[in-house]
C-alpha positions in Angstrom: 15.9 -12.6 23.9 15.1 -10.3 21.1 17.7 -7.7 20.2 15.2 -5.1 19.1 15.6 -2.0 21.2 12.8 -1.6 23.8 12.0 1.3 26.0 10.9 -0.2 29.3 8.6 2.2 31.1 8.7 3.0 34.8 5.1 3.4 35.8 4.6 6.9 37.2 1.9 9.3 38.5 0.5 11.0 35.4 -3.2 11.1 34.8 -3.3 7.5 33.9 -1.8 6.2 37.1 -3.2 2.8 37.6 -5.6 3.4 40.5 -6.0 0.6 43.0 -3.3 -1.9 43.5 -5.7 -4.8 42.9 -5.5 -8.3 44.2 -3.4 -11.3 43.2 -5.6 -12.2 40.3 -3.6 -12.3 37.0 -5.1 -12.2 33.5 -5.6 -15.6 31.8 -7.7 -16.7 28.9 -10.2 -18.3 31.2 -10.6 -15.6 33.9 -11.5 -12.5 31.9 -14.9 -12.1 33.6 -13.2 -12.2 37.1 -10.6 -9.6 36.0 -13.4 -7.3 34.9 -15.1 -7.7 38.3 -11.8 -6.8 40.0 -11.1 -3.6 38.0 -12.4 -0.3 39.2 -14.5 2.0 37.0 -11.5 4.3 36.4 -9.2 1.4 35.5 -11.8 0.1 33.0 -12.2 3.6 31.5 -8.4 3.8 31.2 -8.2 0.5 29.4 -10.6 1.7 26.7 -8.5 4.7 25.8 -5.2 4.3 24.0 -1.9 5.8 25.1 -0.9 8.3 22.4 -0.3 11.2 24.8 1.8 9.0 27.1 4.0 7.1 24.7 7.2 7.3 26.7 6.1 8.2 30.1 3.4 6.0 31.6 1.3 2.9 31.4 3.3 1.0 28.8 5.5 -2.0 29.1 7.1 -1.8 25.7 7.7 1.1 23.3 8.2 0.7 19.5 9.3 3.9 17.9 6.9 4.9 15.1 4.1 2.6 16.0 0.6 4.0 15.6 -0.7 3.3 19.1 -0.7 1.3 22.3 -3.1 0.0 24.9 -2.5 0.5 28.5 -0.7 -1.9 30.9 -2.0 -2.9 34.3 0.8 -4.9 35.9 -1.2 -5.6 39.0 -3.6 -7.7 36.8 -0.9 -9.1 34.5 -2.3 -6.9 31.6 0.6 -5.8 29.3 0.6 -2.9 26.9 0.0 -3.9 23.3 1.4 -2.3 20.2 -0.5 -1.4 17.0 1.3 -0.3 13.8 0.4 0.7 10.3 0.1 -0.4 7.5 -1.5 -2.2 4.6 1.7 -3.6 2.9 4.3 -3.6 5.5 5.0 -2.7 9.2 5.3 1.0 9.5 7.6 1.8 12.4 10.8 3.8 12.6 14.1 2.0 11.8 15.3 0.0 14.7 18.9 0.3 15.9 20.6 -3.0 16.8 24.3 -3.1 17.5 24.8 0.3 16.0 23.0 -0.7 12.7 19.6 0.4 11.4 17.1 -2.4 10.7 14.1 -1.7 8.5 10.8 -3.3 7.4 10.0 -4.6 4.0 7.9 -2.4 1.7 5.8 -5.0 -0.2 3.7 -4.3 -3.3 0.5 -2.2 -2.9 -2.9 -3.8 -2.3 -3.9 -2.8 -5.9 -1.1 -4.9 -7.2 -1.9 -7.8 -4.8 -5.5 -7.8 -6.1 -4.1 -7.9 -9.7 -2.5 -11.3 -8.9 -5.9 -12.9 -8.3 -3.9 -15.2 -6.1 -5.1 -15.5 -2.5 -2.3 -17.9 -1.6 0.3 -15.5 -2.8 -1.3 -12.7 -0.8 -1.3 -15.0 2.2 2.4 -15.7 1.8 3.2 -12.0 1.6 1.0 -11.4 4.7 2.9 -14.1 6.6 6.2 -12.3 6.0 4.6 -9.1 7.2 3.5 -10.9 10.4 7.0 -12.3 10.9 8.5 -8.8 10.8 5.8 -7.5 13.2 6.5 -10.3 15.7 10.3 -9.6 15.7 9.7 -5.8 16.2 7.3 -6.3 19.1 4.2 -5.2 17.2 1.0 -7.0 18.1 -1.4 -5.8 15.4 -0.8 -4.6 11.9 -3.5 -2.2 10.8 -4.4 -4.0 7.6 -6.3 -4.9 5.4 -8.2 -1.9 3.9 -11.0 -3.3 1.8 -13.1 -0.3 0.9 -14.5 -0.4 -2.6 -12.9 1.6 -5.4 -16.1 3.6 -6.1 -14.3 6.3 -8.0 -10.7 6.4 -9.4 -10.0 9.8 -7.7 -10.1 8.3 -4.2 -6.6 9.1 -2.7 -6.5 5.8 -0.9 -7.5 3.4 -3.7 -3.9 2.1 -3.8 -4.5 0.8 -0.3 -7.6 -1.0 -1.4 -8.1 -4.1 -3.6 -10.9 -3.6 -6.1 -14.1 -2.2 -7.3 -15.7 -5.6 -6.7 -16.7 -6.9 -3.2 -15.9 -10.5 -3.9 -12.3 -9.9 -5.0 -11.9 -7.3 -2.2 -13.3 -9.6 0.5 -11.3 -12.7 -0.5 -8.1 -10.8 -0.9 -8.7 -9.2 2.5 -9.3 -12.6 4.1 -6.0 -13.8 2.6 -4.2 -10.9 4.2 -5.9 -11.5 7.6 -5.1 -15.2 7.5 -1.5 -14.7 6.5 -0.6 -12.2 9.1 -2.5 -14.0 11.9 -0.9 -17.3 11.0 2.2 -15.8 12.6 0.4 -14.9 15.9 0.0 -11.3 14.9 -3.4 -9.5 14.7 -5.0 -7.5 12.0 -7.5 -4.7 11.7 -10.1 -5.0 9.0 -10.8 -1.4 7.8 -12.3 1.1 7.2 -15.8 0.0 8.2 -17.6 1.3 6.1 -17.7 3.4 2.9 -14.5 5.4 3.4 -14.6 6.2 -0.3 -13.3 9.8 -0.4 -10.7 11.8 1.5 -12.3 15.2 1.1 -14.0 16.0 4.5 -13.7 12.3 5.4 -14.0 13.1 9.1 -17.6 14.3 8.8 -19.0 13.4 5.4 -22.3 11.7 5.4 -22.2 8.8 2.9 -25.8 8.6 1.7 -26.0 5.2 0.2 -29.2 3.4 -0.9 -29.5 0.3 1.3 -29.4 -2.1 -1.7 -26.1 -0.6 -2.8 -24.8 -0.5 0.8 -25.6 -4.2 1.3 -24.5 -5.5 -2.1 -21.4 -3.4 -2.8 -20.0 -1.6 0.3 -20.9 -4.0 3.2 -20.5 -7.2 1.1 -16.8 -7.2 0.9 -16.5 -7.0 4.7 -19.1 -9.7 5.1 -17.2 -12.0 2.7 -13.9 -11.2 4.5 -15.4 -12.2 7.8 -16.9 -15.4 6.3 -13.3 -16.5 5.4 -11.2 -15.1 8.2 -11.4 -13.8 11.8 -9.5 -10.6 12.2 -8.7 -9.7 15.8 -10.0 -6.2 15.3 -12.3 -4.2 13.0 -11.6 -0.5 12.5 -14.5 1.8 12.0 -14.2 4.6 9.5 -14.6 8.4 10.0 -17.6 9.1 7.9 -21.3 8.9 8.6 -23.8 6.3 7.5 -27.5 7.1 7.8 -26.5 10.5 9.3 -24.6 8.8 12.2 -20.9 8.6 12.6 -19.8 5.0 12.0 -17.8 5.0 15.3 -21.1 5.7 17.2 -23.4 3.8 14.8 -25.1 0.9 16.8 -27.0 -0.2 13.7 -23.6 -0.8 11.9 -21.4 -2.0 14.8 -23.9 -3.9 16.9 -26.7 -4.9 14.6 -24.9 -5.7 11.4 -21.4 -6.5 12.5 -22.1 -8.4 15.7 -25.7 -9.6 15.5 -26.1 -10.4 11.8 -22.5 -11.4 11.0 -21.5 -12.9 14.4 -18.3 -10.9 14.8 -16.9 -11.2 18.3 -13.6 -9.4 18.1 -12.5 -6.0 19.1 -13.9 -2.8 17.4 -11.3 0.0 17.2 -11.9 3.6 16.2 -9.9 5.1 13.4 -7.1 7.4 14.6 -7.6 11.0 15.8 -11.2 11.5 14.7 -12.4 13.3 17.9 -15.9 12.1 18.7 -18.2 11.9 21.7 -16.5 9.1 23.7 -19.6 7.8 25.5 -21.6 7.7 22.3 -18.8 5.8 20.6 -18.8 3.1 23.4 -22.6 3.0 23.4 -22.6 2.6 19.6 -20.3 -0.4 19.7 -16.7 0.9 19.5 -14.6 -0.8 22.2 -11.2 0.9 22.0 -10.6 4.6 21.3 -7.4 5.2 19.5 -4.8 6.6 19.7 -6.2 8.0 23.0 -6.5 11.4 24.6 -6.9 12.6 28.2 -10.2 14.3 27.2 -11.6 10.9 26.1 -10.9 9.4 29.5 -12.5 12.3 31.2 -15.6 12.1 29.1 -16.0 8.4 29.8 -15.5 8.9 33.6 -18.1 11.7 33.5 -20.5 9.5 31.6 -20.1 6.7 34.2 -20.5 9.1 37.0 -23.7 10.7 35.6 -25.2 7.4 34.6 -25.3 8.3 30.9 -22.9 5.5 30.2 -23.9 2.2 31.7 -21.4 -0.2 33.3 -22.9 -2.9 31.2 -21.5 -1.1 28.1 -18.2 -0.5 29.8 -17.8 -4.1 30.9 -18.7 -5.4 27.5 -16.0 -3.2 25.9 -13.4 -4.2 28.5 -14.1 -7.9 27.9 -13.5 -7.4 24.2 -10.2 -5.5 24.9 -9.0 -8.3 27.2 -10.1 -11.0 24.8 -7.8 -9.3 22.3 -4.9 -8.8 24.8 -4.7 -12.5 25.6 -4.1 -13.3 21.9 -1.1 -11.0 21.6 2.6 -11.6 21.7 2.8 -9.1 24.5 0.7 -11.4 26.6 1.9 -14.8 25.4 5.6 -13.8 25.3 6.3 -16.0 22.4 10.0 -16.3 21.3 10.8 -15.1 17.8 13.9 -14.6 15.7 16.3 -11.9 16.7 15.8 -10.1 13.4 13.6 -10.7 10.3 15.1 -12.2 7.2 14.9 -9.0 5.1 16.8 -10.5 2.2 14.3 -13.3 1.9 11.4 -10.9 2.2 12.9 -8.7 -0.5 13.0 -11.7 -2.8 9.4 -12.4 -2.0 8.4 -8.8 -2.6 10.1 -8.9 -6.0 8.3 -12.1 -6.9 4.9 -10.9 -5.9 5.4 -7.6 -7.8 6.2 -9.4 -11.0 3.2 -11.6 -10.8 0.8 -8.6 -10.2 1.9 -6.4 -13.1 -0.7 -6.2 -15.8 0.2 -6.3 -19.5 -2.3 -4.0 -21.2 -0.9 -4.1 -24.7 1.8 -6.1 -26.5 1.6 -5.6 -30.3 3.8 -7.9 -32.3 5.0 -9.5 -29.1 7.5 -6.7 -28.5 7.7 -8.0 -24.9 9.6 -9.8 -23.6 12.5 -7.9 -25.0 14.8 -9.8 -27.3 18.0 -8.6 -29.1 17.8 -5.2 -27.3 20.8 -3.7 -25.6 20.7 0.2 -25.8 17.6 1.8 -24.3 16.4 5.4 -24.2 14.7 5.6 -20.8 12.2 8.5 -20.6 10.3 9.8 -17.6 11.3 11.4 -14.3 9.8 8.4 -12.5 12.1 6.0 -14.3 15.0 7.4 -12.2 13.0 8.1 -9.1 10.5 5.3 -9.0 7.4 4.9 -6.8 7.4 2.0 -4.4 4.1 2.7 -2.6 1.6 5.4 -1.7 1.9 8.0 1.0 0.5 8.4 4.5 0.0 5.6 7.0 0.8 2.9 4.4 4.3 4.2 3.7 6.8 1.7 5.1 10.1 3.0 6.3 12.3 0.9 4.0 16.0 0.6 3.6 16.0 1.2 -0.2 14.0 1.5 -3.4 15.3 0.0 -6.6 14.5 2.5 -9.3 13.4 1.3 -12.7 16.7 2.6 -14.2 18.8 0.6 -11.8 16.8 -2.6 -12.4 17.2 -2.4 -16.1 21.0 -1.7 -15.8 21.5 -4.6 -13.5 20.2 -7.1 -16.0 22.5 -5.8 -18.7 20.6 -3.1 -20.6 22.6 0.0 -21.4 20.8 3.2 -20.7 21.6 6.3 -22.8 24.0 8.2 -20.6 23.1 11.7 -21.8 19.4 11.1 -21.2 20.1 9.6 -17.8 22.3 12.6 -16.8 19.5 15.0 -18.0 16.9 13.3 -15.8 19.2 12.9 -12.8 19.9 16.7 -12.9 16.2 17.4 -13.3 15.2 15.2 -10.4 17.9 16.7 -8.2 16.5 20.2 -9.0 13.0 19.0 -8.1 14.3 17.5 -4.9 15.9 20.8 -3.9 12.6 22.5 -4.4 10.4 20.0 -2.5 12.4 18.1 0.1 13.6 19.3 3.5 17.4 19.4 3.2 17.6 18.2 6.9 15.7 15.0 6.2 17.6 11.8 6.8 18.2 9.3 4.0 15.5 7.0 5.3 13.0 9.8 5.6 13.6 10.7 2.0 12.8 7.2 1.0 9.6 7.2 3.1 7.0 9.8 3.9 9.1 12.6 2.4 9.8 10.9 -0.9 8.0 13.1 -3.4 6.8 12.2 -6.9 8.3 14.8 -9.3 6.3 16.4 -12.1 7.3 15.3 -15.6 10.1 17.1 -17.3 9.0 19.1 -20.3 10.8 17.9 -23.4 9.2 20.5 -25.8 12.0 23.1 -25.5 14.6 20.6 -26.7 13.3 20.0 -30.2 16.1 17.6 -31.3 16.5 15.5 -28.1 14.1 12.7 -28.9 15.2 12.4 -32.5 18.8 12.1 -31.5 17.8 9.4 -29.0 16.0 7.5 -31.7 19.0 7.5 -33.9 21.4 6.3 -31.2 19.4 3.5 -29.3 17.6 0.3 -30.0 14.2 1.2 -28.4 12.5 3.5 -25.9 10.9 2.9 -22.6 8.6 5.6 -21.3 7.6 5.7 -17.6 4.5 7.5 -16.4 4.4 8.0 -12.6 1.5 8.9 -10.2 1.8 9.4 -6.5 -1.2 8.9 -4.2 -1.8 9.4 -0.5 -4.4 9.3 2.2 -4.0 13.0 2.7 -5.9 14.0 -0.4 -8.0 12.7 -3.2 -6.8 12.9 -6.8 -7.7 15.4 -9.5 -8.9 14.8 -13.1 -6.5 17.4 -14.6 -2.8 16.2 -14.8 -3.6 13.2 -12.6 -6.3 11.0 -13.9 -5.6 12.6 -17.3 -2.0 12.7 -18.4 -0.3 16.1 -18.3 0.6 18.0 -21.5 4.3 17.2 -20.9 3.5 13.5 -20.6 1.3 13.5 -23.7 4.0 15.3 -25.7 6.6 12.8 -24.4 4.6 9.8 -25.5 3.7 11.4 -28.9 7.2 12.5 -29.7 8.9 9.4 -28.6 6.5 7.2 -30.6 6.8 9.4 -33.6 10.6 9.5 -33.7 11.3 5.8 -32.8 8.6 4.4 -35.1 9.9 6.5 -37.9 13.1 4.4 -37.6 11.2 1.1 -37.1 12.1 1.0 -33.4 9.7 0.0 -30.6 8.3 1.9 -27.7 7.1 0.5 -24.3 5.2 2.5 -21.8 5.3 1.6 -18.1 2.7 2.9 -15.7 4.1 3.3 -12.2 0.7 4.1 -10.7 -1.5 3.3 -7.7 -4.8 3.5 -9.5 -6.5 4.3 -12.8 -5.3 6.8 -15.3 -6.7 7.7 -18.7 -5.3 5.6 -21.5 -7.8 5.6 -24.3 -6.5 8.8 -26.0 -2.9 7.5 -26.4 -2.9 3.7 -26.0 -2.8 3.2 -29.8 0.7 4.9 -30.1 3.2 2.7 -28.1 3.8 -0.9 -29.0 3.4 -2.2 -25.4 1.9 -0.9 -22.2 2.6 -2.5 -18.8 1.0 -1.4 -15.5 3.6 -2.0 -12.8 1.5 -0.3 -10.1 3.2 0.5 -6.8 5.4 -2.6 -6.8 7.2 -2.2 -3.5 10.9 -1.6 -2.7 12.1 -4.0 -5.4 10.4 -2.0 -8.1 13.2 -1.9 -10.7 14.1 -5.5 -10.2 10.6 -6.7 -10.7 10.1 -4.5 -13.8 13.3 -5.9 -15.3 12.1 -9.5 -14.6 8.9 -8.9 -16.6 10.5 -7.0 -19.5 13.1 -9.7 -20.0 10.7 -12.6 -19.7 12.2 -14.0 -16.5 8.7 -13.5 -15.2 5.6 -13.9 -17.4 3.1 -11.2 -16.2 -0.1 -12.9 -15.0 -1.8 -9.8 -13.5 -5.4 -8.9 -14.4 -7.1 -5.6 -13.7 -9.1 -5.4 -10.4 -10.9 -2.4 -11.7 -12.1 -0.8 -14.9 -10.1 1.6 -17.0 -12.9 3.9 -18.5 -12.5 5.8 -21.8 -12.9 9.1 -19.9 -13.6 10.2 -16.3 -17.1 11.4 -17.1 -18.1 7.9 -18.1 -17.9 6.8 -14.5 -21.4 6.9 -12.9 -20.1 8.4 -9.7 -18.2 11.2 -11.4 -20.9 13.9 -10.7 -21.2 12.8 -7.1 -17.5 13.0 -6.2 -15.6 16.0 -4.8 -13.2 18.1 -6.7 -10.0 18.7 -4.6 -9.7 22.4 -3.7 -13.1 23.3 -5.1 -15.6 21.3 -3.2 -15.7 23.0 0.2 -19.2 22.6 1.5 -22.6 21.1 0.7 -22.9 18.4 -1.8 -20.0 16.0 -2.0 -18.5 17.6 1.1 -20.9 17.6 3.9 -22.7 14.7 2.3 -22.2 12.5 -0.8 -25.2 10.9 -2.5 -24.4 7.6 -4.1 -26.9 8.0 -6.9 -25.2 5.4 -9.0 -26.4 2.7 -6.6 -25.0 -0.7 -7.5 -23.7 0.5 -10.8 -20.1 0.6 -9.7 -17.3 -0.3 -12.1 -17.9 -3.2 -14.5 -21.4 -3.7 -13.2 -22.3 -0.5 -15.0 -20.2 -0.8 -18.1 -21.2 -4.4 -18.9 -24.9 -3.9 -18.2 -25.0 -0.6 -20.1 -22.9 -2.1 -22.9 -20.6 1.0 -22.7 -17.2 0.9 -24.2 -14.2 1.0 -21.8 -10.4 1.4 -22.4 -9.6 -1.8 -20.5 -12.2 -4.0 -18.8 -12.3 -5.4 -15.3 -10.3 -8.7 -15.1 -8.3 -7.9 -18.3 -4.6 -8.7 -18.7 -2.4 -10.2 -21.4 0.3 -12.9 -21.1 3.4 -13.9 -23.0 1.6 -17.2 -23.8 -2.0 -18.2 -24.6 -4.6 -20.3 -22.7 -7.4 -22.5 -23.9 -10.5 -23.0 -21.7 -12.4 -26.3 -22.1 -14.6 -28.8 -20.4 -16.6 -26.4 -18.2 -19.1 -27.8 -15.7 -21.3 -26.5 -12.9 -22.9 -28.8 -10.4 -24.6 -28.6 -7.1 -22.6 -30.6 -4.5 -23.3 -30.6 -0.8 -25.2 -27.3 -0.9 -22.7 -25.5 -3.0 -22.3 -24.8 -6.7 -19.0 -26.2 -7.9 -17.7 -24.7 -11.1 -14.9 -26.5 -12.9 -12.9 -25.7 -16.1 -9.8 -27.1 -17.7 -7.1 -24.5 -18.6 -4.4 -25.5 -21.1 -1.3 -23.5 -22.0 -1.3 -23.5 -25.8 1.5 -21.0 -26.2 5.2 -21.2 -26.2 6.0 -19.8 -22.7 5.2 -21.0 -19.3 2.7 -18.9 -17.4 -0.3 -18.6 -15.0 -3.9 -17.9 -15.9 -6.6 -16.5 -13.7 -10.2 -17.6 -14.5 -13.1 -15.5 -13.4 -16.6 -16.9 -12.8 -19.5 -14.5 -13.4 -23.2 -15.2 -12.8 -26.3 -13.4 -13.9 -30.0 -14.3 -14.1 -31.3 -15.1 -17.6 -34.4 -13.0 -16.8 -32.8 -10.5 -14.5 -34.6 -7.6 -12.9 -33.6 -4.2 -14.4 -32.1 -3.1 -11.1 -29.6 -6.0 -11.1 -26.4 -6.2 -13.1 -26.0 -8.3 -16.2 -23.3 -10.4 -14.6 -21.3 -10.3 -11.3 -18.1 -12.0 -10.2 -18.9 -14.8 -7.8 -15.6 -16.8 -7.8 -12.2 -17.0 -9.3 -9.2 -19.3 -9.5 -5.6 -19.2 -10.7 -3.6 -22.0 -12.2 -0.1 -23.1 -11.1 2.7 -22.2 -13.4 1.8 -24.1 -16.6 4.4 -25.2 -19.0 3.6 -25.2 -22.7 1.1 -27.9 -23.4 0.3 -28.5 -19.7 -3.3 -28.3 -18.3 -4.9 -27.9 -15.0 -8.6 -28.2 -13.9 -9.6 -25.3 -11.7 -12.4 -25.8 -9.1 -14.3 -22.7 -7.8 -17.3 -22.6 -5.5 -20.2 -20.3 -4.7 -23.5 -20.7 -2.8 -27.2 -19.8 -3.4 -26.8 -17.0 -0.9 -23.9 -15.6 -3.0 -26.4 -15.3 -5.9 -29.0 -13.4 -4.0 -29.8 -9.7 -4.5 -31.0 -7.3 -1.8 -34.7 -6.4 -1.8 -35.2 -3.2 0.2 -39.0 -3.4 0.6 -38.7 -6.7 2.5 -35.3 -6.0 3.9 -34.1 -9.4 2.7 -31.7 -11.1 0.4 -33.7 -12.8 -2.4 -32.7 -15.5 -4.8 -35.3 -15.8 -7.5 -36.0 -19.1 -9.1 -35.2 -19.6 -12.7 -32.2 -20.0 -15.0 -28.8 -18.4 -14.3 -25.9 -18.1 -16.7 -22.5 -19.1 -15.3 -19.8 -17.5 -17.4 -16.1 -18.5 -17.3 -14.1 -15.5 -18.4 -10.6 -14.2 -18.9 -12.2 -10.8 -18.1 -15.7 -9.5 -17.5 -16.0 -9.0 -21.3 -13.9 -11.9 -22.6 -16.2 -14.8 -21.8 -14.8 -18.1 -22.9 -17.6 -20.6 -21.8 -21.1 -20.4 -20.5 -23.2 -22.9 -18.6 -26.8 -22.7 -17.3 -27.9 -23.6 -13.8 -31.4 -23.8 -12.5 -32.6 -22.5 -9.2 -35.8 -24.4 -8.4 -37.4 -22.2 -5.9 -37.2 -18.7 -4.5 -35.1 -18.3 -1.3 -35.0 -15.4 1.2 -32.6 -14.4 4.0 -34.1 -11.7 6.1 -31.9 -9.0 7.8 -32.6 -6.0 10.0 -34.1 -2.9 8.5 -31.2 -0.6 9.3 -28.8 2.0 7.9 -31.2 3.9 5.7 -29.9 7.3 4.4 -31.3 10.3 6.2 -32.4 11.7 2.8 -33.8 9.2 0.2 -31.4 8.9 -2.7 -32.7 8.8 -6.3 -30.6 6.1 -8.0 -29.8 5.9 -11.7 -31.4 3.3 -13.9 -30.1 1.5 -17.0 -32.4 1.0 -19.9 
């Protein structure tokens, strides 16, 4: 028997009392149709609305504190309650008390870091551990993965997403789904579709040209569903084609079910109050987290005939199909408690492999012969494990970067550490509720402090440079679903941060001492204006609860960083094509980019724009350095059994062992002007290669993967002709190219749906 505390519910007589007593028929995998026939219209309506307002009173068979939502139980039919919990990188519930002790969940690295590993097997392993924790704590579905495209670096939820590219997003999402579900726990593929801004996300109309919608924003979901079968898909809040996604039959019925063949449960996103009958008619099956008013609307719709029983029965069947998959129904036996020590070790390992080495002049990293360090930056002593909001796991601890460095033997300057400790304590007193518990301070109330201004103390940095062997500067950025980011002091560094980097580099370099900058961030920041100053730059992202340990592993060379960027770092924000069609927090309050957003950039998102326009960037998509070097050789591309098979030999020609990620890009030799120069179609990652060791990577793609969307014919079209297959270490660092020939034009027709309510004039590239 599990030792997790459960709150067993005595079924009462509130509004969701269970109606008729029913017969002796009990739910099984093979009698769902019969159960549907037995249930009354009221019971069916109740099953389609979650239990948020009834969490501890009625209609549940198990209660998990802090879970996001529940479905209703009908004991007379053998239908249990099921439990859904956030979030993307760990199970988000309240700490569980067992034998007087609190037990937590593991805060794993963010999705951005996971994508930076370019390692689907590693993601699947982390996801499996998340599934194990969910099973122990009586959670049936983890509301992950989020695979929306990083259209713009200011999106507040980019840290929850994987990439600016749909192939990387879709395959990483599939790995997350497969890993969690391998443990008998469901997932929720979200947010379907185009949840690309937080400003007015509940009502914003995403006006996307159909070509861009199909090739960029829907494509990642399509790929994920080709490679996995998530139990649920969560619709987003926004509108597509002027219709809310949760009521959009063209999206949920025509594309998702008819074209892609999805047969799982469609769940609404939480709390977005909509017209309940319209949601069900549009293809949503379960309204979460559930309100009494929604039940009343559904019952009124049934009574008036506005809502057909055919629609109701179809939704009920999808809910019951989901229920019979769950632990709540199967009653599987799991461990009494998760192995949190093992999962912490896994989190640390994943974090190290996803960090991206952006600069390493004179091989300053890994650190050698260094003992005394001046550690600058408020975030160094109060580090960021993950983003805020529904993704924020209630964890037992966070290992700060300062702690991680000290635990591997570095000596941090005591006076500087004391200065930052006092500063952070002052900031905490200003920002944090003094009544908050320790675990609350680690979780949704853990603030990111503004950087300390070093300018008033004119001699501080110089004194540090005299006394210590080197400097490490940490730049931190929080991010949350509650808001989008800003350009000033967020995408761009603040004046205090710029001064800190400038002054530290000036003073330490004057004494021939090195400076390393760590970026503890969830997404893109501006780097072009200052990256030439420090000797090394390492993006550590949001690395989870073992942050400091993982950073120390990489800085010491215990782990060779193999991460590569899943997005582009532009020179400046205005270089991004979507910059003029994105809201400004606190200023955009109505009209353009609030009530509606026109995706005028079309398909020119991220590297697709920068490579095709030949526009300079600070760091390109797919970029990342290593402590060793790799040689690419013997490339080949052949058609085998209806698939293109790309192979390349990767040899470690350096002095350290390491992994290498190879990216396969494809572009037509005589491309149409509306199509990108090259696009990612596949990728692979080597095992840990010792110096001198080689591995042949094999990567696949299909003819359909090469097709572009043609709006006039509403079809995917692959033109005949020559295509260049590029093997790259990034989208710009192309190591080998091979030609393939498509002998005839091919078409795949789809439904003519999801047109924007107002035509969007898309940009062109000369």
